[in-house]
C-alpha positions as CSV (number, residue, x, y, z in Angstrom):
1,M,7.3,34.5,-40.4
2,K,3.9,33.0,-41.3
3,E,1.0,35.3,-41.5
4,I,-1.9,34.7,-39.2
5,K,-5.0,33.4,-40.9
6,S,-8.5,34.6,-40.0
7,K,-11.0,32.3,-38.5
8,E,-13.0,32.2,-41.7
9,Q,-10.0,31.1,-43.7
10,I,-9.2,28.4,-41.2
11,A,-12.8,27.1,-41.3
12,Q,-12.7,27.2,-45.1
13,D,-9.4,25.2,-45.1
14,I,-11.0,22.6,-42.9
15,V,-14.2,22.2,-44.9
16,S,-12.5,22.2,-48.3
17,P,-8.7,21.6,-48.1
18,K,-6.5,22.8,-51.0
19,N,-4.5,19.6,-51.1
20,E,-6.0,16.1,-50.9
21,F,-4.5,13.5,-48.5
22,K,-2.4,11.2,-50.6
23,G,-1.2,8.9,-47.8
24,Y,1.7,8.5,-45.5
25,T,5.3,8.3,-46.5
26,I,7.4,5.3,-45.6
27,E,9.3,7.5,-43.1
28,E,6.0,8.5,-41.3
29,I,4.9,4.8,-41.2
30,R,8.2,3.7,-39.7
31,F,8.0,6.5,-37.2
32,Q,4.5,5.4,-36.2
33,R,5.5,1.8,-35.9
34,A,8.5,2.7,-33.8
35,L,6.4,4.9,-31.6
36,L,3.8,2.1,-31.1
37,A,6.6,-0.5,-30.3
38,M,8.1,1.9,-27.8
39,E,4.7,2.5,-26.1
40,A,4.1,-1.3,-26.0
41,D,7.5,-1.8,-24.5
42,F,6.9,0.8,-21.8
43,S,3.5,-0.7,-21.0
44,K,5.0,-4.2,-20.8
45,T,7.8,-3.0,-18.5
46,K,5.3,-1.2,-16.3
47,L,3.1,-4.3,-16.0
48,I,6.1,-6.5,-15.2
49,K,7.2,-4.0,-12.5
50,S,3.8,-3.9,-11.0
51,W,3.6,-7.7,-11.0
52,N,7.0,-8.0,-9.3
53,N,6.0,-5.5,-6.6
54,L,2.8,-7.4,-6.0
55,Q,4.7,-10.7,-5.6
56,K,7.4,-9.0,-3.5
57,F,5.0,-7.5,-1.0
58,N,2.5,-10.3,-0.9
59,P,2.7,-11.8,2.6
60,L,1.6,-15.3,1.4
61,S,4.0,-15.5,-1.5
62,P,6.8,-18.0,-1.0
63,S,9.2,-16.0,-3.2
64,S,8.9,-13.0,-0.9
65,T,12.0,-11.9,1.0
66,S,10.0,-10.6,4.0
67,I,9.3,-12.5,7.2
68,P,5.6,-13.0,6.3
69,G,6.7,-14.4,3.0
70,K,8.7,-17.0,4.8
71,A,5.6,-17.8,6.9
72,G,3.7,-18.0,3.6
73,S,6.3,-20.5,2.4
74,I,5.9,-22.6,5.5
75,A,2.1,-22.4,5.3
76,L,2.3,-23.5,1.7
77,K,4.5,-26.5,2.5
78,L,2.1,-27.3,5.4
79,V,-1.0,-27.1,3.2
80,N,0.6,-29.2,0.4
81,G,1.6,-31.9,2.9
82,L,-1.9,-32.4,4.3
83,S,-4.3,-35.2,3.1
84,Y,-8.1,-35.0,2.9
85,M,-8.4,-36.7,6.3
86,D,-6.2,-34.1,7.9
87,Y,-8.5,-31.4,6.5
88,V,-11.5,-33.2,7.9
89,M,-10.0,-33.5,11.3
90,L,-8.8,-29.9,11.3
91,G,-12.3,-28.7,10.3
92,W,-14.0,-30.8,12.9
93,S,-11.7,-29.5,15.7
94,L,-12.2,-25.9,14.6
95,F,-16.0,-26.4,14.4
96,S,-16.2,-28.1,17.8
97,G,-14.1,-25.3,19.4
98,A,-16.3,-22.6,17.8
99,R,-19.4,-24.4,19.0
100,K,-18.2,-24.4,22.6
101,V,-17.4,-20.7,22.4
102,F,-20.8,-19.8,21.0
103,S,-22.6,-22.0,23.5
104,F,-20.7,-20.2,26.3
105,F,-22.0,-16.8,25.1
106,K,-25.5,-18.2,24.5
107,K,-25.8,-19.3,28.1
108,G,-25.2,-15.7,29.3
109,K,-28.3,-14.6,27.4
110,K,-31.5,-15.3,29.3
111,K,-34.9,-14.2,28.3
């Protein structure tokens, strides 16, 4: 059993160690490299899992298996199939509809 060192002895060992550091052994370096590789692999796996969950539960993702994912796929096909004129016409119809709605609410306000 090791004997317990006093605080002063521990402090003295820290300040002026008996043996100088001569470097790591090959075994210690291999262990550190393996540990880092394992940590990197775990991080990569965790990142890929998070990315897959994000894609799986994204309602606009076409690769999603849920109902909103299918709607996202349909919306993606619809958006890809439109030309610039279609966007202009769609915007104009939305703008004119919104203008009619706002003008209806403005008429109700009288000073």
